[in-house]
Wavefront OBJ file of the C-alpha trace (Angstrom):
o trace
v 140.784 88.688 182.052
v 139.410 91.935 180.942
v 140.970 94.563 178.532
v 139.695 97.904 177.836
v 139.977 98.964 174.325
v 138.912 102.572 173.325
v 136.611 102.394 176.078
v 134.806 99.161 175.585
v 135.595 96.185 177.426
v 137.245 93.462 175.170
v 134.410 90.924 176.159
v 131.804 93.359 174.759
v 133.661 93.435 171.295
v 133.630 89.916 170.930
v 129.827 89.732 171.553
v 129.517 92.014 168.638
v 131.353 90.118 166.120
v 129.386 87.962 163.833
v 128.944 84.304 164.920
v 128.022 82.669 161.480
v 130.196 80.960 159.677
v 131.014 81.985 156.270
v 129.319 79.919 153.922
v 130.759 76.995 151.613
v 130.235 78.699 148.404
v 132.273 75.957 146.504
v 129.371 74.294 145.604
v 127.421 77.584 144.443
v 126.696 77.913 140.749
v 127.994 81.433 139.069
v 124.459 83.207 139.542
v 124.147 82.648 143.276
v 127.967 83.555 143.646
v 127.305 86.543 141.922
v 123.903 87.497 143.582
v 126.306 86.994 146.608
v 128.799 89.635 145.625
v 125.989 92.349 144.892
v 124.634 91.423 148.375
v 127.754 91.840 149.999
v 128.555 95.192 148.144
v 125.148 96.432 149.218
v 126.205 95.578 152.821
v 129.796 97.390 152.492
v 128.074 100.507 151.251
v 125.740 100.390 154.114
v 128.325 99.764 156.794
v 130.649 102.660 154.782
v 127.288 105.002 155.446
v 127.556 104.181 159.176
v 130.900 104.798 159.281
v 130.554 108.331 158.013
v 127.678 109.298 159.970
v 129.848 108.205 163.111
v 132.880 110.165 162.144
v 130.462 113.403 161.277
v 129.217 112.807 165.082
v 132.732 112.233 166.163
v 134.220 115.351 164.546
v 130.983 117.392 165.718
v 131.441 116.334 169.702
v 135.211 117.330 169.280
v 134.494 120.555 167.909
v 131.966 121.140 170.893
v 134.298 119.764 173.503
v 137.350 120.686 172.126
v 138.705 117.009 171.766
v 140.959 115.670 169.085
v 139.118 112.947 168.394
l 1 2 3 4 5 6 7 8 9 10 11 12 13 14 15 16 17 18 19 20 21 22 23 24 25 26 27 28 29 30 31 32 33 34 35 36 37 38 39 40 41 42 43 44 45 46 47 48 49 50 51 52 53 54 55 56 57 58 59 60 61 62 63 64 65 66 67 68 69
């Protein structure tokens, strides 16, 4: 069954989700864990910037078209 969520079909959202399983970090040493944290923090920052940019576009579109997005 198809469900539409925010104009996107639910099946399309499933395709966008990461498919990789989380790493088994139990056997990692401290340095590897710290490096992983740094990499994840960088990824979070990158995604936050993308969200900010998308919100700016959304606000500009709402202002242009009079929407309340």
